[in-house]
ROKE-651381 format. One record per residue: x, y, z of N, C-alpha, C, O, CB in turn; residue in one letter. Coordinates in steps of 0.001 Angstrom, whole numbers, plus 524288, in hexadecimal, padded with zeros to 5 digits. Glycine has a CB too. Example, Ala and Ser with C-alpha at 12.3 -4.5 7.8 and 13.67 -1.06 7.14 Angstrom:
<atoms>
{atom {83386,7E9C6,81E78},{8300C,7EE6C,81E78},{83390,7F31C,81E78},{8379C,7F309,82111},{82C2C,7EE87,82356},"A"}
{atom {83232,7F736,81BA8},{83566,7FBDC,81BE4},{83264,8001E,81EBE},{83461,80472,81F67},{83704,7FDAA,8165D},"S"}
</atoms>
This chain:
<atoms>
{atom {982F5,BD2FF,9D30E},{9822E,BD74D,9CF80},{9867F,BDB4A,9D05D},{98932,BDB32,9D458},{97CBC,BD9C7,9D03F},"M"}
{atom {98719,BDEBB,9CCA8},{98B58,BE28E,9CCE7},{98924,BE810,9CD64},{985A6,BE99C,9CA79},{98EDE,BE223,9C809},"T"}
{atom {98B41,BEAFE,9D122},{98A3A,BF093,9D19F},{98F7C,BF356,9D144},{99395,BF0EF,9D201},{9874D,BF1EB,9D6E4},"V"}
{atom {98F54,BF854,9D026},{99420,BFB66,9CFB5},{9947A,BFEDE,9D489},{99107,C0210,9D587},{99439,BFEBE,9CA87},"I"}
{atom {998B7,BFE33,9D78B},{99988,C0158,9DC3A},{99E88,C047A,9DB81},{9A2CB,C024B,9DB0E},{999D2,BFDDB,9E13C},"I"}
{atom {99DEF,C09A1,9DB68},{9A253,C0D33,9DA8A},{9A584,C0B9D,9D5C5},{9AA53,C0BA9,9D5DA},{9A5D6,C0D60,9DF5C},"N"}
{atom {9A2AA,C0A2E,9D18A},{9A52B,C08EC,9CCA3},{9A735,C0367,9CC17},{9A96C,C020C,9C80B},{9A96C,C0C7B,9CBD3},"G"}
{atom {9A682,C002A,9D01B},{9A895,BFAD2,9D00D},{9A411,BF6E5,9D010},{9A0A1,BF73E,9D369},{9AC3D,BF9E1,9D4D4},"V"}
{atom {9A3FD,BF329,9CC62},{99FF0,BEF1E,9CC7E},{9A082,BEBB6,9D15F},{9A4C9,BE9EC,9D2A7},{9A038,BEBB5,9C784},"P"}
{atom {99C26,BEAD9,9D40D},{99C1F,BE7C5,9D8DF},{997A0,BE3E5,9D887},{99342,BE557,9D720},{99B98,BEB5B,9DDD9},"V"}
{atom {998AF,BDEFB,9D9CC},{99496,BDAFE,9D9F4},{991E2,BDB26,9DF3E},{99469,BDB1A,9E355},{996DF,BD578,9D8E2},"N"}
{atom {98CB5,BDB57,9DF17},{98988,BDB24,9E3D9},{98529,BD73A,9E2F6},{98413,BD5B7,9DE87},{98749,BE0AC,9E54F},"V"}
{atom {982AE,BD59D,9E72B},{97E55,BD1F5,9E6C0},{979BC,BD488,9E3F1},{978F5,BD942,9E458},{97CA7,BD006,9EC35},"A"}
{atom {976BE,BD172,9E123},{97215,BD35F,9DE76},{96E6F,BD602,9E266},{96D12,BD3AF,9E661},{96F38,BCED8,9DB9A},"E"}
{atom {96CDD,BDAD9,9E14A},{96946,BDDA3,9E4B9},{96B9D,BDF75,9E9D7},{968C2,BE07D,9ED92},{964C4,BDA4C,9E5DA},"G"}
{atom {970C2,BDFDD,9EA16},{97365,BE183,9EEEC},{97154,BE6D1,9F0BF},{96FD1,BEA1A,9ED94},{97962,BE1C9,9EE16},"E"}
{atom {9714C,BE793,9F5D0},{96F7B,BEC6F,9F835},{973F4,BF066,9F83E},{9785E,BEF1E,9F9A7},{96D6C,BEB70,9FDDE},"I"}
{atom {972C4,BF538,9F6AD},{976B6,BF956,9F66E},{9797A,BFA0F,9FBA7},{97E45,BFA63,9FBCA},{9743A,BFE76,9F4BD},"L"}
{atom {97693,BFA4F,9FFEA},{978F0,BFB22,A0513},{97CE6,BF6F9,A0680},{980E4,BF826,A08E8},{974C2,BFB4D,A092F},"G"}
{atom {97BD8,BF224,A050E},{97F76,BEDDB,A0638},{98498,BEE7F,A0337},{988D0,BED84,A054D},{97CEE,BE890,A04E2},"K"}
{atom {98429,BF027,9FE4B},{988D8,BF0F7,9FB18},{98C17,BF57A,9FD56},{990E1,BF51E,9FDA0},{98752,BF21B,9F54E},"V"}
{atom {98983,BF9A5,9FEE3},{98C50,BFE23,A0112},{98F01,BFCA8,A0629},{99388,BFE0E,A06FA},{98890,C02BD,A01FA},"I"}
{atom {98C4E,BF9DA,A0998},{98EC0,BF826,A0E82},{9938E,BF4C9,A0D7A},{99788,BF559,A101F},{98AD1,BF519,A11DE},"D"}
{atom {99333,BF149,A09A1},{99798,BEDD3,A086F},{99C2E,BF0D6,A0620},{9A0B1,BEF80,A071F},{995E1,BE989,A04A9},"A"}
{atom {99B15,BF4E1,A030F},{99F43,BF7D3,A0076},{9A187,BFC29,A03D2},{9A63B,BFD26,A03A9},{99D41,BFA20,9FB76},"R"}
{atom {99E35,BFEC2,A06E0},{99FE2,C037C,A09A0},{99FAA,C0307,A0F8D},{9A211,C0628,A124E},{99C97,C07FC,A07F1},"C"}
{atom {99CDA,BFF37,A1186},{99C16,BFEFD,A172B},{998AA,C0388,A18E8},{995DD,C05DE,A15C6},{9A163,BFF17,A1A12},"G"}
{atom {998EE,C04B9,A1DDF},{995B6,C08FE,A1FEA},{998FB,C0D30,A2280},{996EB,C108E,A253F},{991BF,C06E9,A23C5},"R"}
{atom {99E1F,C0D00,A21A0},{9A198,C10BD,A242C},{9A0F8,C1640,A2211},{9A134,C1A01,A2510},{9A72C,C0F07,A238F},"E"}
{atom {9A02D,C16D3,A1CF7},{99FDC,C1BF5,A1A7D},{99AA2,C1C92,A17B8},{9986E,C18C7,A15BE},{9A468,C1CBD,A169C},"R"}
{atom {998AC,C2165,A1797},{993E4,C2251,A1497},{994EB,C2199,A0EB8},{99922,C22E1,A0CC9},{991BF,C27E1,A15AF},"P"}
{atom {9910C,C1F8E,A0BF5},{99185,C1E8D,A065F},{98CB4,C20B2,A0394},{98851,C2036,A057D},{99232,C189C,A0547},"V"}
{atom {98D93,C2306,9FF1B},{98956,C248F,9FB9C},{98969,C20AE,9F718},{98D95,C1F4C,9F523},{989F2,C2A6C,9F9A1},"I"}
{atom {984D3,C1EEE,9F573},{98487,C1B23,9F134},{981B2,C1D85,9EC87},{97D22,C1F01,9ECDD},{981BD,C161A,9F306},"V"}
{atom {9847F,C1DD8,9E830},{98235,C1F53,9E335},{980FD,C1A2F,9E075},{9847E,C171B,9DF48},{985FF,C22FC,9DFD8},"D"}
{atom {97BFE,C1952,9DF76},{97A56,C1479,9DCEA},{977DE,C15E3,9D7B1},{973AE,C183E,9D77B},{9766A,C114F,9E06E},"M"}
{atom {97A80,C146E,9D389},{97892,C157E,9CE3F},{97772,C1B45,9CD67},{97399,C1CAC,9CAE2},{973A8,C1253,9CD2F},"N"}
{atom {97AD7,C1EA3,9CF88},{97A62,C243A,9CE9D},{976EE,C272B,9D26B},{97626,C2BE0,9D1CF},{9786A,C2514,9C95A},"G"}
{atom {974D6,C247D,9D65B},{97192,C270E,9DA45},{97364,C2578,9DFBA},{97538,C211A,9E090},{96BB7,C25A6,9D978},"E"}
{atom {972D9,C291F,9E36D},{97454,C27F1,9E8D3},{97050,C242F,9EB25},{96B9D,C252C,9EAE2},{974B9,C2D0C,9EC2B},"I"}
{atom {9722C,C1FDF,9ED6B},{96EC3,C1C17,9F008},{96E34,C1DC3,9F5BD},{97214,C1DD8,9F895},{97101,C165A,9EF99},"A"}
{atom {9697D,C1F16,9F775},{968BB,C20C0,9FCE5},{96A3F,C1C6E,A00BD},{968B4,C17EB,A001D},{96307,C225F,9FDCA},"P"}
{atom {96D3E,C1DDC,A04AB},{96F3C,C1A01,A0869},{96ADD,C16EF,A0B0B},{96B76,C1246,A0C14},{97287,C1CB3,A0C8A},"K"}
{atom {96686,C1978,A0C20},{9623E,C16B1,A0EC9},{95FC5,C127C,A0B56},{95CD1,C0F39,A0D46},{95E0D,C1A93,A1081},"N"}
{atom {960F0,C1285,A0641},{95ED9,C0E86,A02B6},{962C0,C0A2D,A0177},{9614B,C064B,9FF08},{95D1C,C110E,9FDB1},"R"}
{atom {967AD,C0ABF,A0317},{96B9D,C06C3,A01DF},{969E6,C013F,A0354},{96AF6,BFD9B,A0060},{970A7,C0806,A04A7},"W"}
{atom {96740,C0078,A07D4},{965B9,BFB1C,A093A},{9618B,BF8B7,A05B1},{960AF,BF3FD,A05E3},{963CC,BFB09,A0EBA},"P"}
{atom {95EF5,BFBDA,A0280},{95AC2,BF9C4,9FF35},{95C02,BF9E4,9F961},{95923,BF79E,9F643},{955D3,BFCC6,A002E},"E"}
{atom {9603A,BFC81,9F7DC},{96192,BFCE3,9F24A},{96460,BF7EB,9F094},{96876,BF686,9F2B2},{9650C,C01C8,9F134},"I"}
{atom {96220,BF54A,9ECBD},{96486,BF091,9EA8B},{96786,BF20B,9E59F},{96598,BF4E2,9E241},{96050,BEC4D,9E951},"R"}
{atom {96C3D,BF00E,9E551},{96F80,BF125,9E0C1},{96DD2,BEDCA,9DC28},{96BC8,BE97C,9DCD1},{9754B,BF034,9E202},"L"}
{atom {96EBB,BEFE1,9D772},{96D8B,BED10,9D2A3},{97272,BECC4,9CF48},{9760C,BEFE5,9CFE1},{96906,BEFBC,9CF9B},"R"}
{atom {97288,BE90B,9CBD3},{976E7,BE859,9C833},{9783E,BED89,9C598},{974D6,BF030,9C37B},{97595,BE42E,9C407},"E"}
{atom {97D46,BEEF3,9C5C5},{97F23,BF396,9C31E},{97E92,BF8AD,9C618},{9802E,BFCC5,9C426},{97C6E,BF412,9BE32},"G"}
{atom {97C4C,BF887,9CAD1},{97BF3,BFD61,9CDDB},{98162,BFFAB,9CE8A},{9853B,BFCD4,9CF0C},{9795C,BFC65,9D343},"D"}
{atom {981A3,C04E3,9CE8A},{98697,C07B0,9CF2D},{98664,C0AAE,9D44E},{982FE,C0DFD,9D51A},{987A8,C0B78,9CA78},"R"}
{atom {98A09,C0980,9D7BF},{98A5A,C0C0F,9DCCF},{98F6B,C0F20,9DD3D},{99395,C0D41,9DBBB},{989F2,C080C,9E13E},"L"}
{atom {98F01,C13CB,9DF49},{9939B,C16CB,9E0C5},{99329,C179C,9E6A5},{98F84,C1A25,9E87F},{99403,C1C30,9DDAD},"E"}
{atom {996D7,C157A,9E98B},{996EB,C15FE,9EF3C},{99AA8,C1A6C,9F091},{99F53,C1A21,9EF74},{9989A,C10BB,9F1FB},"L"}
{atom {99896,C1E7B,9F2EF},{99B9B,C2326,9F41E},{99C0A,C23B4,9F9FD},{99826,C24B2,9FCA4},{99919,C2813,9F1A9},"I"}
{atom {9A0CB,C2311,9FC0F},{9A19E,C23AF,A01AE},{9A1D1,C2972,A0315},{9A46D,C2C8E,A0081},{9A6AE,C20ED,A036D},"E"}
{atom {99F06,C2ACB,A0731},{99EDB,C3023,A090A},{9A32A,C30D7,A0D10},{9A361,C2DFC,A10ED},{9996B,C3182,A0B5C},"V"}
{atom {9A697,C34A0,A0C2E},{9AAC5,C35CB,A0FF1},{9AA53,C3B68,A119D},{9A928,C3EDA,A0E78},{9B03E,C34B8,A0D98},"V"}
{atom {9AB3F,C3C4D,A1689},{9AB0C,C419D,A189C},{9B082,C43BB,A196F},{9B45F,C40DF,A193C},{9A7FA,C41C6,A1DBC},"G"}
{atom {9B0BA,C488D,A1A51},{9B5C9,C4AEF,A1B43},{9B563,C50CA,A1A74},{9B14B,C52E2,A190E},{9B9FD,C4892,A17AD},"G"}
{atom {9B9A8,C5348,A1B5C},{9B961,C58FB,A1ADD},{9BE07,C5B36,A1834},{9BE5B,C5FF5,A1780},{9B8CE,C5B77,A2011},"G"}
</atoms>
């Protein structure tokens, strides 16, 4: 199935888990905020959220600095 990640169509397995997709795309080095279909997906729910055809994800890396 196809989901849109940061504006790019990406093929993922049917019913893929959001947390697995984020780990594969971003790793765990930097904090990430996930906008899923216009709403922030709470990090504690990533392991249980299943993606559906056409879901739109915006992965926003959090960077610090001064």
